[in-house]
C-alpha positions in Angstrom: 0.2 0.1 -0.3 1.4 3.4 -1.0 2.2 5.6 2.0 -0.3 8.7 2.2 2.5 11.9 2.4 2.4 14.6 4.9 0.5 17.0 2.3 -2.6 14.2 2.0 -2.9 13.7 5.2 -3.4 17.4 6.0 -5.7 17.6 3.1 -7.6 14.5 4.2 -8.0 15.9 7.2 -9.5 19.0 6.1 -12.0 16.3 4.3 -13.1 15.3 7.2 -14.0 18.7 8.7 -16.2 18.8 5.8 -18.2 15.7 5.9 -18.6 16.1 9.7 -20.3 19.9 8.9 -22.4 18.2 6.5 -21.0 20.0 3.7 -20.4 17.3 1.8 -20.8 13.6 1.8 -20.0 12.7 -2.0 -16.0 12.2 -1.6 -14.8 9.7 0.1 -11.8 9.8 2.2 -10.2 7.1 -0.3 -11.9 9.2 -3.5 -9.9 12.3 -1.5 -6.3 10.7 -0.9 -6.6 9.5 -5.1 -7.2 12.8 -6.1 -4.4 14.4 -4.7 -2.0 11.3 -5.2 -3.1 12.7 -9.3 -2.4 16.2 -8.3 1.4 14.8 -6.9 1.8 13.4 -10.0 4.5 14.7 -13.3 2.0 15.4 -15.4 -0.8 17.3 -13.2 -4.3 17.8 -14.5 -5.0 21.3 -14.9 -8.3 21.6 -12.8 -6.2 21.1 -9.7 -3.8 23.6 -10.5 -6.2 26.4 -11.6 -8.2 24.9 -7.7 -4.9 25.1 -5.9 -4.3 29.1 -7.6 -7.6 29.8 -5.8 -6.5 29.8 -2.9 -5.0 33.7 -2.5 -8.5 34.8 -3.5 -10.4 32.0 -1.0 -8.2 33.2 2.1 -9.3 36.7 2.3 -13.0 35.5 3.0 -12.2 34.2 6.7 -9.4 36.4 6.9 -11.9 39.7 6.5 -15.1 37.5 8.3 -13.8 36.1 11.3 -11.7 39.5 12.3 -14.9 41.4 11.6 -16.9 39.0 13.5 -14.3 39.5 16.5 -14.6 42.9 16.4 -18.3 43.2 16.4 -18.4 40.8 19.1 -16.8 43.5 21.4 -20.1 45.4 20.9 -21.9 42.6 22.3 -20.2 42.0 25.6 -22.8 43.2 27.9 -25.9 41.4 26.2 -25.1 38.0 23.8 -28.3 38.4 22.4 -27.8 41.8 20.6 -29.0 43.0 17.4 -25.6 42.6 16.1 -26.4 38.5 16.9 -27.5 37.9 13.5 -25.1 39.0 11.4 -22.1 37.7 13.8 -23.6 34.3 13.4 -23.2 34.4 9.6 -19.8 35.9 9.8 -18.9 33.2 12.0 -20.3 30.4 9.8 -19.0 32.1 6.2 -15.6 32.7 7.7 -15.6 29.2 9.3 -16.1 27.4 6.0 -13.9 29.8 4.0 -11.3 28.6 6.2 -11.9 25.1 5.5 -11.8 26.0 1.7 -8.7 27.8 1.9 -7.1 25.0 4.0 -8.3 22.3 1.1 -6.6 24.7 -2.0 -3.7 25.8 0.0 -2.8 22.4 0.3 -3.4 21.5 -3.2 -1.7 24.2 -4.1 1.5 23.5 -1.8 1.3 20.0 -3.5 1.9 21.2 -6.7 3.5 24.5 -6.7 6.9 25.1 -6.4 6.8 26.6 -2.3 8.5 25.0 0.4 10.7 25.7 3.4 10.2 26.4 6.9 7.3 29.5 6.1 5.3 27.2 4.2 5.1 24.5 7.4 4.2 27.8 9.8 1.5 29.1 7.4 0.3 25.6 6.8 -0.2 24.9 9.9 -1.5 27.8 11.4 -4.2 27.7 8.5 -5.0 24.4 9.8 -5.5 25.2 13.1 -7.4 28.1 12.2 -9.9 25.8 10.4 -10.0 23.7 13.1 -11.0 26.8 16.0 -13.6 27.3 13.3 -15.3 24.2 13.4 -15.2 24.3 17.0 -16.6 27.6 16.7 -20.0 26.3 15.0 -20.0 23.7 17.2 -20.4 26.2 20.3 -23.0 28.1 18.1 -25.0 25.5 17.9 -24.5 25.0 21.8 -25.6 28.4 22.8 -28.5 28.1 20.6 -29.9 25.1 22.6 -29.7 26.5 25.7 -27.1 29.4 25.7 -25.5 28.4 28.2 -23.2 31.2 30.2 -20.2 29.1 30.1 -20.3 28.3 26.0 -20.9 32.1 25.6 -17.3 32.6 27.5 -15.7 29.9 25.8 -16.9 30.7 22.4 -16.0 34.6 22.7 -12.6 33.4 24.1 -12.0 31.1 21.0 -13.6 33.8 18.5 -10.7 36.2 19.3 -8.3 33.7 19.1 -9.5 32.3 16.2 -9.4 35.8 14.8 -5.8 35.9 15.8 -5.0 33.0 14.1 -6.5 34.0 10.9 -4.6 37.1 11.0 -0.7 35.2 12.0 -1.7 32.4 9.1 -2.3 35.7 6.8 0.7 37.2 7.4 3.0 34.2 6.8 1.1 34.0 3.6 2.0 37.4 2.5 5.6 36.4 3.5 5.6 33.2 1.6 4.8 35.2 -1.8 6.1 38.9 -1.2 9.1 37.8 1.2 10.1 36.9 4.9 10.0 40.4 5.7 8.0 41.9 3.3 6.4 43.9 6.2 8.9 44.4 8.4 11.4 45.8 5.8 9.7 48.9 5.6 10.1 49.9 9.3 13.3 52.5 10.1 14.9 50.5 11.6 15.0 47.0 9.1 16.2 49.3 6.2 18.8 48.0 4.1 21.2 50.8 2.9 23.1 48.1 -0.1 22.5 49.5 -3.6 24.5 47.6 -6.0 27.4 50.6 -6.0 28.2 49.6 -2.1 29.8 46.5 -4.3 32.6 48.5 -6.2 31.8 46.2 -9.0 35.2 46.0 -11.2 35.6 43.7 -13.4 38.4 45.2 -15.2 40.9 44.0 -12.4 39.1 40.5 -12.5 39.6 40.5 -16.6 43.4 41.6 -16.4 45.0 38.7 -13.8 44.0 35.7 -16.6 43.6 32.8 -14.4 42.1 33.9 -11.0 44.3 33.5 -8.0 42.5 31.7 -4.7 42.3 35.4 -3.2 40.6 36.8 -6.1 38.2 33.6 -6.3 37.3 34.4 -2.9 36.5 37.8 -3.5 35.0 37.7 -6.8 32.2 35.1 -5.4 31.7 37.2 -2.3 30.5 40.0 -5.0 28.2 37.0 -6.5 27.1 36.5 -2.6 26.2 39.9 -1.9 24.0 40.1 -5.1 22.0 37.0 -4.4 22.1 38.3 -0.6 20.0 41.0 -1.2 17.9 40.0 -4.6 17.6 36.2 -4.1 17.2 34.6 -0.2 13.8 35.7 0.3 12.9 33.1 -2.4 15.6 30.8 -2.7 16.6 29.9 0.9 16.0 28.1 4.0 13.5 30.2 5.2 11.5 29.9 2.0 12.7 27.2 -1.0 10.8 28.5 -4.0 11.0 25.7 -7.4 13.1 23.7 -4.9 16.1 25.8 -5.7 18.4 27.6 -2.4 21.2 29.8 -3.5 22.1 30.7 0.1 25.0 28.0 0.1 27.6 26.8 -2.3 26.0 23.4 -2.1 22.8 24.3 -2.7 23.6 26.7 -5.3 25.5 24.4 -7.5 22.7 21.7 -7.0 20.0 24.0 -8.8 16.2 23.5 -8.2 13.4 21.3 -9.7 14.4 22.1 -13.5 17.9 20.9 -12.9 21.0 23.1 -12.2 20.9 26.6 -13.0 24.3 27.1 -13.5 26.7 25.5 -15.7 30.1 26.8 -14.8 31.9 27.9 -17.8 29.2 29.0 -19.9 26.8 31.6 -19.3 25.0 31.3 -21.9 23.6 28.0 -20.9 23.3 28.7 -17.3 19.4 28.9 -16.3 20.3 31.6 -13.9 21.9 33.8 -16.2 19.3 33.4 -18.5 16.6 34.4 -16.3 18.4 37.1 -14.7 18.5 39.0 -17.4 14.7 38.6 -18.9 12.8 41.9 -18.8 11.0 42.3 -15.1 7.7 41.7 -15.9 8.7 38.8 -18.0 7.3 35.5 -16.1 10.0 33.6 -15.5 12.2 36.7 -14.6 14.5 36.7 -11.5 14.4 38.4 -9.2 10.7 38.3 -9.1 7.9 40.8 -8.6 8.8 43.5 -11.1 13.0 43.8 -9.6 15.5 44.0 -11.6 19.1 43.6 -11.3 21.6 47.0 -12.2 24.0 46.3 -15.2 26.8 46.2 -12.9 25.6 42.9 -11.4 23.9 40.7 -14.4 27.9 41.5 -15.8 29.2 40.7 -12.3 27.0 37.1 -12.4 27.7 36.6 -15.7 31.6 37.2 -15.6 31.6 34.7 -12.7 29.9 32.0 -14.3 31.6 32.2 -17.6 35.1 32.0 -15.0 34.1 28.5 -13.9 31.8 29.9 -11.0 35.0 29.8 -8.7 33.9 29.4 -4.8 36.6 28.1 -2.8 35.7 26.6 0.3 37.3 29.5 2.5 35.0 31.7 0.6 32.1 30.7 2.9 33.7 32.6 5.5 33.7 36.0 3.5 30.8 38.0 4.5 28.2 39.3 1.6 27.7 42.8 3.6 29.9 45.2 4.7 31.4 45.3 8.0 32.9 48.0 9.5 36.3 47.7 11.6 36.0 46.7 15.2 39.3 48.3 15.9 40.0 52.0 16.3 41.8 53.7 14.3 44.0 57.0 14.2 44.1 58.5 10.9 47.1 61.2 10.8 46.0 64.8 10.5 46.4 66.6 7.7 48.4 69.5 7.5 46.9 72.6 8.7 45.7 74.8 6.2 43.5 77.3 5.3 43.9 79.3 9.0 41.9 76.3 10.4 42.9 75.3 14.0 40.2 73.2 14.6 41.2 69.3 13.7 37.3 68.9 12.8 37.7 71.7 10.5 41.2 70.4 9.0 38.9 66.9 8.1 36.2 68.9 6.7 38.2 71.0 4.3 40.3 67.6 3.1 36.6 66.5 2.3 35.9 69.7 0.9 38.5 69.6 -1.4 37.4 66.0 -2.7 33.9 66.9 -3.1 34.8 70.7 -4.7 33.1 72.3 -1.8 33.8 75.8 -1.1 33.5 76.8 2.4 30.9 79.8 3.2 31.0 82.5 5.9 29.5 81.3 9.3 26.3 82.4 10.5 25.9 85.6 11.9 26.0 85.9 15.9 22.4 86.2 16.4 21.8 82.4 14.5 24.9 81.0 16.2 23.5 81.6 19.6 20.1 80.3 19.3 21.6 77.1 17.5 23.9 76.5 20.7 21.5 77.6 23.2 18.6 74.9 21.4 21.5 72.1 20.7 23.0 72.2 24.5 20.7 73.4 26.9 17.3 73.1 24.7 16.4 76.9 25.6 16.3 79.7 24.0 18.2 83.0 24.4 16.8 86.3 25.7 16.6 89.6 24.3 19.0 90.3 26.5 21.1 87.8 25.6 21.1 88.2 22.3 22.2 91.7 22.9 24.7 91.0 25.3 26.8 88.3 23.1 26.3 90.4 19.9 28.1 93.3 21.5 30.3 90.9 23.2 34.0 92.1 21.2 36.3 89.3 22.5 37.8 87.1 19.7 36.8 83.9 20.9 33.6 84.7 22.6 32.1 81.9 20.3 33.9 79.3 22.5 33.5 81.0 25.9 30.0 81.1 25.5 29.6 77.3 24.3 31.9 76.8 27.4 29.3 78.9 29.6 26.1 77.2 28.6 28.1 73.4 28.6 28.3 74.8 32.8 24.8 75.3 33.0 25.0 71.6 34.2 20.9 71.5 35.2 19.5 72.9 31.8 21.9 70.8 30.0 21.2 67.4 32.1 17.2 67.7 31.6 17.5 69.2 27.7 20.0 65.6 27.1 17.7 63.5 29.0 15.5 63.8 26.2 17.5 62.4 23.7 18.5 59.0 26.3 15.1 58.9 27.5 13.8 58.1 23.8 17.3 55.8 23.5 17.0 53.6 26.7 12.9 54.0 26.4 12.9 55.6 30.0 9.8 57.1 30.3 7.4 58.1 34.0 4.4 56.7 33.1 4.0 53.4 30.5 3.6 50.0 30.3 5.0 47.7 33.0 6.2 50.7 35.2 2.7 49.7 37.6 2.7 46.2 37.6 6.6 46.1 38.1 7.6 44.5 34.4 9.4 47.8 34.1 12.0 49.8 35.9 12.7 53.9 35.4 16.5 55.1 35.4 15.5 58.8 35.6 17.8 59.8 38.7 20.3 57.7 37.5 20.6 59.2 34.1 19.9 63.1 35.2 22.8 62.7 38.0 25.2 60.9 35.0 24.2 63.9 32.9 24.4 66.7 35.2 27.9 65.0 36.4 29.1 64.8 33.2 29.8 61.0 33.7 32.6 59.5 31.6 30.7 57.5 28.7 32.9 54.4 29.2 31.7 54.4 33.0 28.2 55.6 31.9 28.2 52.6 29.8 29.4 50.3 32.3 26.7 51.0 34.6 23.5 50.6 31.9 25.3 46.7 31.3 26.3 45.7 35.0 23.7 47.8 36.8 22.7 48.5 40.3 19.3 49.4 41.2 18.8 52.7 39.8 20.6 51.7 36.2 19.0 48.2 35.7 15.8 49.4 34.0 17.6 49.5 30.6 18.7 45.8 30.7 16.1 44.7 32.8 13.6 46.0 29.5 10.0 45.6 29.5 8.1 42.3 30.8 5.2 41.9 28.6 1.7 40.4 29.9 0.9 37.4 28.5 2.3 35.4 25.9 5.4 36.9 24.4 7.0 36.3 21.2 10.5 34.8 21.7 12.2 37.9 20.2 10.7 39.9 22.6 11.8 38.4 26.2 13.3 40.3 28.1 16.7 38.9 27.8 16.9 39.6 23.5 15.2 43.1 24.2 18.6 43.3 26.2 20.7 42.1 23.4 18.8 43.8 20.8 18.7 47.1 22.6 21.9 47.0 23.7 23.3 46.2 20.3 21.2 49.0 18.9 21.3 51.9 21.2 25.4 51.2 22.3 26.9 49.4 19.1 25.2 50.9 16.5 23.6 47.2 14.9 20.1 45.8 14.1 19.6 42.6 16.1 16.2 43.0 15.5 16.0 40.3 12.3 18.5 38.1 13.6 16.5 37.6 16.9 14.4 35.8 14.8 16.0 34.4 12.1 19.4 34.4 10.5 19.4 38.5 9.1 19.2 39.3 5.4 20.5 42.8 5.9 23.3 41.9 8.0 25.4 38.8 8.1 24.3 38.5 12.2 22.6 34.7 12.6 20.5 33.3 15.0 22.6 31.8 17.0 24.9 34.7 17.5 21.5 36.8 18.8 20.5 34.2 21.6 24.2 33.9 22.6 24.7 37.2 22.9 21.2 37.1 24.7 22.3 34.5 27.0 24.8 36.8 28.9 21.5 38.9 30.2 19.8 35.4 31.2 19.6 33.1 34.6 19.6 30.0 32.9 20.6 28.8 29.4 17.8 29.9 26.8 16.6 27.7 24.1 16.5 28.7 20.4 13.6 29.7 19.0 13.4 30.3 14.8 9.9 32.8 14.1 8.6 32.0 17.6 8.9 28.0 17.0 11.6 26.5 19.7 14.1 23.8 18.1 14.9 22.6 21.1 18.7 23.8 20.6 20.3 25.5 23.9 22.2 28.6 22.9 25.8 29.6 23.6 26.9 32.2 25.6 29.2 34.7 23.4 29.5 38.2 23.0 29.3 39.3 19.4 33.2 40.1 19.0 35.1 37.2 20.4 37.9 38.9 20.0 37.1 41.3 23.0 36.9 38.6 25.4 35.2 35.5 26.3 32.2 34.8 28.6 32.1 32.3 31.0 29.0 30.6 30.1 29.0 28.6 33.7 29.1 32.1 35.6 26.1 33.7 37.7 24.1 36.4 35.7 25.9 39.0 37.6 29.5 37.8 36.5 28.6 37.8 33.1 27.0 41.1 33.1 30.4 42.2 34.7 32.3 40.4 32.0 30.5 41.7 29.1 30.6 45.3 30.6 34.2 45.4 30.6 35.0 43.8 26.9 32.4 46.4 25.8 34.2 49.5 26.8 37.7 49.0 26.4 39.5 50.9 24.0 39.9 47.9 21.9 36.0 48.0 21.0 36.3 51.3 18.7 32.7 50.3 17.4 31.6 51.3 20.7 33.0 55.1 20.3 32.3 55.8 16.8 28.9 55.2 17.9 28.7 57.6 20.3 30.5 60.1 18.4 28.3 59.9 15.2 25.2 60.4 17.8 26.1 63.1 19.0 27.1 64.3 15.5 23.5 63.7 14.3 21.9 65.6 17.0 24.0 68.6 16.6 24.1 68.5 12.8 20.6 67.1 12.0 22.9 63.8 10.0 25.0 61.4 11.2 28.1 60.7 9.9 26.7 57.4 9.2 23.0 57.0 8.6 21.0 55.3 10.2 23.0 55.9 13.1 21.8 52.4 14.2 23.0 50.9 11.4 27.1 51.9 11.8 28.3 49.3 9.4 27.3 51.8 6.7 29.9 53.7 4.7 30.5 57.3 6.7 30.8 60.2 4.5 34.0 60.9 6.1 35.7 57.6 7.6 38.7 59.8 8.8 36.8 62.0 10.4 34.6 59.2 12.4 37.7 57.6 13.3 39.5 60.7 14.7 36.6 61.8 16.7 36.5 58.4 18.5 39.9 57.8 19.2 39.8 61.5 20.3 36.9 61.2 22.3 38.9 58.3 24.2 41.8 60.2 24.7 39.6 63.1 25.9 38.4 60.6 28.8 35.3 59.7 27.4 34.0 63.4 27.8 31.1 64.4 26.3 30.3 67.6 27.2 34.0 67.8 25.9 33.1 66.4 22.3 29.7 68.6 22.3 32.2 71.6 22.6 34.9 70.9 19.7 31.5 70.2 17.5 29.8 73.6 18.5 33.3 75.8 18.2 33.9 74.3 14.8 33.6 75.9 11.3 32.0 72.8 10.0 29.4 73.9 12.9 29.2 77.2 12.1 28.5 77.3 8.2 25.2 78.2 7.3 22.0 75.3 8.1 21.3 73.2 4.5 17.7 72.5 3.5 16.4 69.5 2.3 13.5 68.9 0.1 13.0 65.0 2.1 14.4 63.6 4.9 15.0 60.6 2.3 17.6 62.7 1.0 19.5 62.5 4.5 19.7 58.5 4.3 21.1 58.2 0.4 24.3 56.6 -0.2 24.9 59.6 -2.3 24.7 62.7 0.3 27.2 65.3 0.1 28.1 67.2 3.6 27.6 71.0 3.2 27.0 71.9 6.5 24.5 71.3 9.6 20.9 70.6 8.1 17.7 72.7 8.8 16.0 71.0 11.8 12.4 71.4 13.5 12.5 71.9 17.1 11.7 68.7 19.2 8.3 68.6 21.1 10.3 69.5 24.1 12.7 72.4 22.5 8.9 73.8 21.2 6.8 74.1 24.6 10.0 75.1 26.3 10.1 77.7 24.1 6.1 78.6 24.6 6.8 78.3 28.3 10.0 80.8 28.7 8.6 83.4 26.1 4.6 83.5 26.7 3.3 81.2 30.0 4.2 78.2 31.6 2.5 75.2 29.7 3.3 72.5 32.3 2.5 73.1 36.2 4.7 71.4 38.9 2.1 68.7 39.5 2.8 67.6 36.0 6.1 67.2 37.1 7.3 63.7 37.2 10.8 63.8 37.8 11.4 67.4 40.2 15.7 67.9 40.0 15.4 70.4 42.7 14.9 67.8 45.3 18.3 66.8 44.7 21.5 67.8 47.1 23.2 70.2 44.9 24.5 73.4 45.5 23.5 75.0 42.5 20.4 74.6 40.4 18.9 76.5 37.3 16.3 78.5 38.3 14.3 79.2 34.9 10.9 79.8 36.2 8.7 77.1 34.6 8.7 73.2 34.0 10.7 72.3 31.7 8.7 69.6 29.1 11.2 67.0 29.7 10.3 66.6 33.2 6.6 66.0 32.8 4.6 62.6 31.1 3.5 62.1 27.7 0.5 64.0 26.3 -1.6 65.0 23.9 0.4 67.7 22.6 3.8 66.3 23.5 3.0 63.4 21.4 1.5 65.3 18.2 4.9 67.4 18.2 6.8 64.0 18.1 7.2 62.4 21.4 7.1 58.9 21.6 5.6 56.4 23.7 8.9 54.9 24.9 8.3 51.7 24.7 10.5 51.0 21.9 14.6 52.0 21.6 14.0 55.2 19.6 17.5 57.2 18.6 16.0 59.8 16.0 12.3 61.3 16.0 10.5 61.8 12.6 10.7 65.5 12.0 8.4 66.0 9.1 5.1 68.0 10.0 2.0 66.0 10.3 -1.8 66.1 10.0 -1.9 65.6 13.8 0.8 68.4 14.4 -1.3 70.7 12.2 -4.8 70.1 14.3 -3.0 70.2 18.3 -1.3 73.5 17.0 -4.7 74.9 15.7 -6.9 73.2 18.1 -5.4 71.9 20.9 -6.9 72.2 24.1 -3.2 72.5 26.0 -1.6 74.8 23.7 -4.7 77.0 23.8 -5.4 77.4 27.0 -1.9 78.6 28.0 -2.3 80.6 25.0 -5.0 82.4 26.7 -4.0 82.9 29.9 -0.5 84.1 28.7 -2.6 86.5 27.4 -4.1 87.9 30.1 -1.0 88.2 31.9 0.8 89.7 28.8 -2.9 92.3 28.8 -2.1 93.4 32.5 2.0 93.9 32.1 2.2 95.5 28.8 -1.3 97.0 27.8 -0.6 98.9 25.2 -0.9 97.0 21.5 2.5 98.6 20.4 4.6 97.6 22.8 3.4 94.0 22.5 3.9 93.5 19.2 7.5 94.6 20.0 7.8 92.1 23.1 6.6 89.6 21.3 8.6 89.9 18.2 11.8 90.2 20.5 11.2 87.4 22.8 9.7 84.7 20.0 11.9 85.5 17.6 14.9 87.8 19.0 14.6 90.3 16.4 12.3 93.7 16.2 8.8 93.6 14.0 9.5 94.4 10.4 8.0 97.6 9.2 4.9 95.6 7.5 4.6 92.7 10.0 4.3 95.5 12.6 1.3 97.5 10.3 -0.3 94.3 10.1 -0.3 93.2 14.0 -1.2 96.9 14.8 -3.9 96.7 12.4 -5.4 93.0 14.2 -4.7 94.4 17.7 -5.1 97.7 18.3 -3.8 100.2 20.6 -5.8 98.5 23.6 -5.9 95.0 22.4 -8.5 92.3 23.7 -6.7 89.1 25.2 -7.9 87.2 22.1 -6.5 89.4 19.9 -3.2 89.0 21.6 -3.6 84.9 21.9 -3.9 85.1 18.3 -0.9 86.9 17.4 1.1 84.5 19.9 -0.5 82.0 17.9 0.2 83.3 14.1 4.6 83.8 15.5 4.5 80.3 17.5 3.8 78.9 13.5 6.7 81.0 11.8 9.5 78.6 10.8 11.7 81.1 11.7 10.1 80.0 15.3 10.0 76.5 14.8 13.1 75.2 12.8 16.7 75.2 14.0 18.7 77.2 11.2 
């Protein structure tokens, strides 16, 4: 007797479901197996192919109907026999039957077409489980109809919500099969790949001139080929998804070929199926890659050349990265000779860069622009009219350096401003998920003190990695309630967040599966996460346990060996010591790049969380990192050197789109025009018009600290209050995930909040009353508004328009309108 395949067994099970429901009694189990044995035959009957390909169409019915049923069920929680009940029942019946149909057609499709791999298995089983739950729903509906027992209603609702979740998961993995494993998550900022064909620096002339390739040249050549395959082909032809029985992620699989035979004929590109397909027009049904993508001419030429050269693939090449990997060790480049009167090292490096780019230095910004820039960048506040006047009239030749130093000495204002950046990066907040249930710990007091005291960065990192009670919140993460995806357990959160924030690398992909955007592997991510665990973790791939226990290793073994048998506290102590050592140049390149980005609007490397990307000046990045180490890891000294540089003082550059900042051909010309952060904007309102926040809203009070000197600015800073509608609209995140940069684009939500938001409106209204009492005359009020908010007198036209609206004795409503109009000017909202 012929053995029934897994696919036949699954389909047979689905047929039994149909029969159990009375949907069909005409197809016997044996006949069903015979049908699908025919479907597996070498020559497949056209009808089975046709029916199988109806699966994508059929699957949308259960997805939409069951999700809608679950949503509507929420409206019946108080009364089961709600007027919506007939509609919900109809949706459940249709969705459950649709799920069964989708399972049968899907299994038919999987047996006939060219799908395989773990994604298919996950998709199949989640689909089948959903269908089983659908049958259970129908059973429970029948039971409720015969007596409406409360327990049956409760069970029905639980199963319905689980079914809705199951159909969503099955749908996601189904989409992953057709669009690629990371079709959804690749759109997220932290998962974006900055790869372009130009990154490979494909120069075939060098290979052609050599004739017979040396082993080193063979390794170099196949490394470039593998990079092309990794970025363009792995999503359909790797262990996660095996389309057409073809895998291209290793030497053995690549040369084995697929269901139609070998795809590479070494020495003969013209007869190689792979070469033929990558040369087809992108709309051709056999073209590779699929989905309308196409390789560049250089990439096609590279693969063609490689095949014609005999497709060399030395065993040693398996160890060579297909992605760019930045050097780990520090590098101290020799400073070029001084020129053009430049004295700052930053400017000497930038001058060398400008020469290569044929860019001329511009005149530095004027005193007013510079003073406002350093105030906002260093302490997050704006100068007063008196400070503008004092700075402009300061005749000392080094006044800019002096004022920068004085700002950096305002310890509390500095700490409060930079608290915002580090709260975002370390996902520290005052309220939110986990704090009440002790599933999350705040580090605000430790963080504020560290910033105020200008704690050396190596000690700052050590105390985050090997924490005491005050600093443990970062690596403890958020202990989510309920079932948690394996990639979001607290140990893996720690690995991901330490990697992203401190080391500038993305482990999010590798915490679920081998990454497609870097060389990091699942086992490496788990080995790193194991350092943060009390007991050995079990590796899970795409949330499915493999049964394999994780090792315990630092990401770069050359930095040191972690004792896998040691306690968690000992492992953390070792990790902290290893990561902050000077040999870890990546750590210090990452932080200097972050500070540069905060002050310039664009990092030397972008995104700042992807430090393997190419910097626009490798020499400047390396020099800043080693100089930072020599300065004793002093963050204030780093900020000082950037702020007094001629590069920082160049006129700000506008960009048409933030996307330009992430492009590989970005050219640095000066700081980028930036929008003020939520905290800078609201502090500006509080400072210049009327306090937005009360002391009751303050969640952390630095004045409770036993320090000798305190800031006395007269209002509650936005960095010290919990998130609210206004701050959220202006860009503050919920801090449940690491966020090292915010979206600076204006949005509809911002426009609505600024024009109709209650918080801002009430503040401006109260401020208008106070200003009316203080200044009375419209002329004085107009003059003062412009001096306070914009640091200048109103132009004649501006003055006349404002006076026409206010009059000599303005009402508070008119003053409020003037506040609002000036606050919305780009001159106030942007940092030039």
